[in-house]
C-alpha positions as CSV (number, residue, x, y, z in Angstrom):
1,M,118.2,123.3,115.8
2,I,116.1,120.6,113.9
3,P,113.2,122.0,111.7
4,D,111.0,119.1,111.9
5,L,111.6,118.5,115.7
6,I,108.3,119.0,117.7
7,D,108.5,120.9,121.0
8,L,108.6,118.0,123.4
9,H,108.7,119.8,126.6
10,A,105.1,121.0,126.8
11,P,101.8,120.3,125.3
12,P,100.3,122.5,122.6
13,V,99.6,126.1,123.7
14,P,95.9,126.9,123.4
15,Q,95.3,129.0,120.2
16,P,92.7,131.7,119.7
17,S,89.6,130.4,117.8
18,W,89.7,130.7,114.2
19,S,86.3,132.4,114.3
20,A,87.8,135.2,116.5
21,R,89.9,136.3,113.7
22,V,87.6,136.2,110.8
23,N,87.1,139.6,109.0
24,Y,83.7,140.9,108.8
25,S,81.9,143.0,106.1
26,R,78.6,144.7,106.0
27,T,76.0,143.7,103.3
28,A,73.9,146.0,101.2
29,D,70.9,145.4,103.7
30,G,73.0,146.5,106.7
31,P,73.6,143.3,108.7
32,I,77.3,142.5,109.4
33,Q,78.2,139.2,108.0
34,P,81.6,137.1,108.1
35,A,83.6,138.0,105.0
36,R,84.8,135.1,102.9
37,D,88.5,134.4,102.6
38,R,90.3,135.0,99.1
39,D,90.4,131.3,98.4
40,S,86.6,130.9,99.0
41,E,86.0,133.8,96.7
42,L,88.0,132.0,94.1
43,M,86.1,129.0,94.7
44,V,82.8,130.6,94.4
45,R,84.2,132.0,91.0
46,V,85.0,128.6,89.8
47,R,81.6,127.4,90.7
48,D,80.3,130.1,88.4
49,G,82.4,128.7,85.6
50,D,85.6,130.8,85.8
51,Q,88.3,128.3,84.9
52,G,91.2,130.7,85.7
53,S,90.1,130.9,89.3
54,F,90.6,127.2,89.6
55,E,94.0,127.4,88.1
56,L,95.0,130.1,90.7
57,L,93.7,127.7,93.5
58,L,95.6,125.0,91.8
59,E,98.9,126.9,91.6
60,K,98.5,128.0,95.3
61,H,97.7,124.8,96.9
62,R,99.1,121.9,95.0
63,G,102.6,122.1,96.4
64,P,101.5,122.3,100.2
65,M,98.8,119.5,99.5
66,I,101.6,117.3,98.0
67,R,103.9,117.8,101.0
68,F,101.2,117.3,103.5
69,L,100.1,113.8,101.8
70,H,103.7,112.9,101.4
71,R,104.3,113.2,105.3
72,M,101.1,111.2,105.7
73,V,101.9,108.3,103.3
74,Q,105.5,108.6,102.9
75,N,105.5,107.8,99.2
76,D,106.2,110.2,96.4
77,A,104.1,108.7,93.8
78,V,101.1,107.9,96.0
79,A,101.3,111.6,97.3
80,E,101.2,113.0,93.6
81,E,98.4,110.7,92.7
82,L,96.2,111.5,95.9
83,S,97.0,115.1,95.2
84,Q,95.5,114.9,91.7
85,E,92.5,113.0,93.1
86,V,92.1,116.0,95.8
87,F,91.8,118.8,93.2
88,L,89.6,116.4,90.7
89,R,87.1,116.1,93.6
90,V,87.3,119.9,94.4
91,Y,86.6,120.6,90.6
92,K,83.8,117.9,90.4
93,S,82.1,119.4,93.4
94,R,82.4,123.0,92.2
95,E,78.6,123.4,91.3
96,S,77.5,122.4,94.8
97,Y,80.3,124.5,96.6
98,E,79.2,126.8,99.5
99,P,81.5,128.8,101.2
100,S,80.6,127.9,104.8
101,A,84.1,127.4,106.2
102,K,87.5,128.4,105.0
103,F,88.7,127.0,101.6
104,T,91.6,125.2,103.2
105,T,89.4,123.4,105.8
106,W,87.2,121.9,103.0
107,L,90.4,121.1,101.0
108,F,92.6,119.5,103.7
109,R,89.3,117.5,104.7
110,I,89.3,116.0,101.4
111,G,93.1,115.2,101.2
112,T,93.0,113.7,105.0
113,H,90.0,111.6,104.2
114,L,91.9,110.2,101.0
115,A,95.1,109.7,102.8
116,L,93.4,107.9,105.7
117,N,91.7,105.7,103.3
118,W,95.0,104.8,101.5
119,I,96.6,103.9,105.1
120,R,93.7,101.9,106.2
121,D,94.0,99.9,102.9
122,G,97.4,98.9,103.7
123,R,98.8,99.6,100.3
124,N,101.5,101.6,102.0
125,E,102.9,98.2,102.9
126,K,103.4,97.5,99.3
127,S,104.9,100.5,97.9
128,Q,106.3,102.6,100.7
129,T,109.1,104.7,99.6
130,S,112.3,104.4,102.2
131,L,112.9,107.4,104.5
132,D,116.3,107.4,103.1
133,K,115.0,108.8,99.9
134,E,113.0,111.3,101.5
135,M,115.9,112.6,103.7
136,A,118.1,112.8,100.5
137,E,115.5,115.1,98.9
138,G,114.7,117.0,101.8
139,A,118.3,117.7,102.4
140,G,118.4,119.1,98.7
141,R,115.6,121.5,99.7
142,Q,117.2,123.0,102.7
143,V,119.7,125.6,102.7
144,A,123.2,124.4,103.3
145,D,125.0,125.2,106.6
146,R,128.5,125.5,105.4
147,R,129.6,125.9,109.1
148,R,128.6,122.3,109.6
149,T,131.4,119.6,109.6
150,V,130.8,116.3,107.9
151,E,130.0,114.6,111.3
152,Q,127.7,117.3,112.3
153,E,125.8,117.1,109.2
154,L,125.5,113.3,109.6
155,L,124.3,113.8,113.2
156,Y,121.7,116.6,112.1
157,Q,120.4,114.2,109.4
158,A,120.2,111.1,111.9
159,K,118.2,113.3,114.2
160,L,115.9,114.5,111.6
161,R,115.1,111.0,110.3
162,E,114.3,109.7,113.7
163,V,111.9,112.5,114.3
164,R,110.2,111.8,111.0
165,Q,110.1,108.0,111.9
166,A,108.6,108.9,115.3
167,I,105.9,111.0,113.7
168,H,105.2,108.4,110.9
169,S,104.8,105.7,113.7
170,L,101.7,107.7,115.1
171,P,98.2,106.4,114.5
172,A,96.9,107.9,111.3
173,K,94.6,110.5,112.9
174,Q,97.2,111.5,115.4
175,R,99.8,111.8,112.5
176,A,97.2,114.1,110.5
177,A,96.5,116.1,113.5
178,V,100.1,116.8,114.2
179,M,100.8,117.5,110.5
180,M,98.2,120.3,110.3
181,H,99.1,121.6,113.7
182,K,102.9,121.7,113.3
183,Y,103.5,122.1,109.6
184,E,100.3,123.7,108.2
185,E,99.9,125.8,111.4
186,M,96.2,125.3,111.4
187,E,94.3,126.1,114.5
188,Y,92.1,123.7,116.7
189,T,88.8,124.8,115.2
190,Q,90.3,124.3,111.5
191,I,91.6,121.0,112.2
192,A,88.4,119.8,114.0
193,G,86.7,120.9,110.6
194,V,89.0,118.7,108.6
195,I,88.9,115.5,110.7
196,G,85.4,115.9,111.4
197,C,85.3,116.1,115.4
198,T,85.2,118.5,118.3
199,E,87.7,121.0,119.1
200,S,88.1,119.3,122.3
201,A,88.8,115.8,120.6
202,V,91.5,117.7,118.5
203,K,93.1,118.9,121.6
204,S,93.1,115.2,122.8
205,L,94.8,113.8,119.9
206,L,97.3,116.2,119.8
207,F,98.0,115.7,123.6
208,R,98.3,112.0,123.0
209,A,100.5,112.4,119.9
210,Y,103.0,114.8,121.7
211,E,103.0,112.6,124.8
212,A,104.0,109.6,122.4
213,L,106.6,111.6,120.6
214,R,108.0,113.0,123.8
215,A,108.3,109.6,125.1
216,R,110.1,108.2,121.9
217,L,112.3,111.0,121.6
218,A,113.2,111.7,125.2
219,H,116.9,111.1,124.6
220,M,117.0,113.9,122.2
221,A,115.7,116.6,124.5
């Protein structure tokens, strides 16, 4: 089984709305209000001057953000640089922060915006890291399967590389939607909040992306 392989046999299965799974809590005055998620609570503390809460958010989300950005820009150094800019913007915006949505929606909106801008600028053409390097590093993070022969391992890596190349060839917004849907396991509503579009537009983006991947990787089905 190839861990990065998208299910190419069917369009994305509709997911329950995020709002349907929000926890609710009762205020002192009685009315029931949506309860803030843990990350939003931490960010509110950051807004109130708690530096330790920012460090907790940084520790929790820095790794996933770097991985997301790396899949978007295919460059280790740029992913690190953009991740630093993401959290710098989060910190600079702390005084005006309002927990109107999940913290991760806001965080990935910043990261996606920076990645899309970098891609549009064309800087990736000048300094793009080869996929061979990414594959070598990715293989080191995976648990080795001692049952594979050398030939099987080479075939596995070749297929994995082809899937990643196919995803990277998608238009930038489609790629971002796939990254959030497949790797970050975000729901349509949250992806819409990140990209800044409607839920139906997200479904359309994903449908076109998976159709393109299905066509390009049909020989692997």
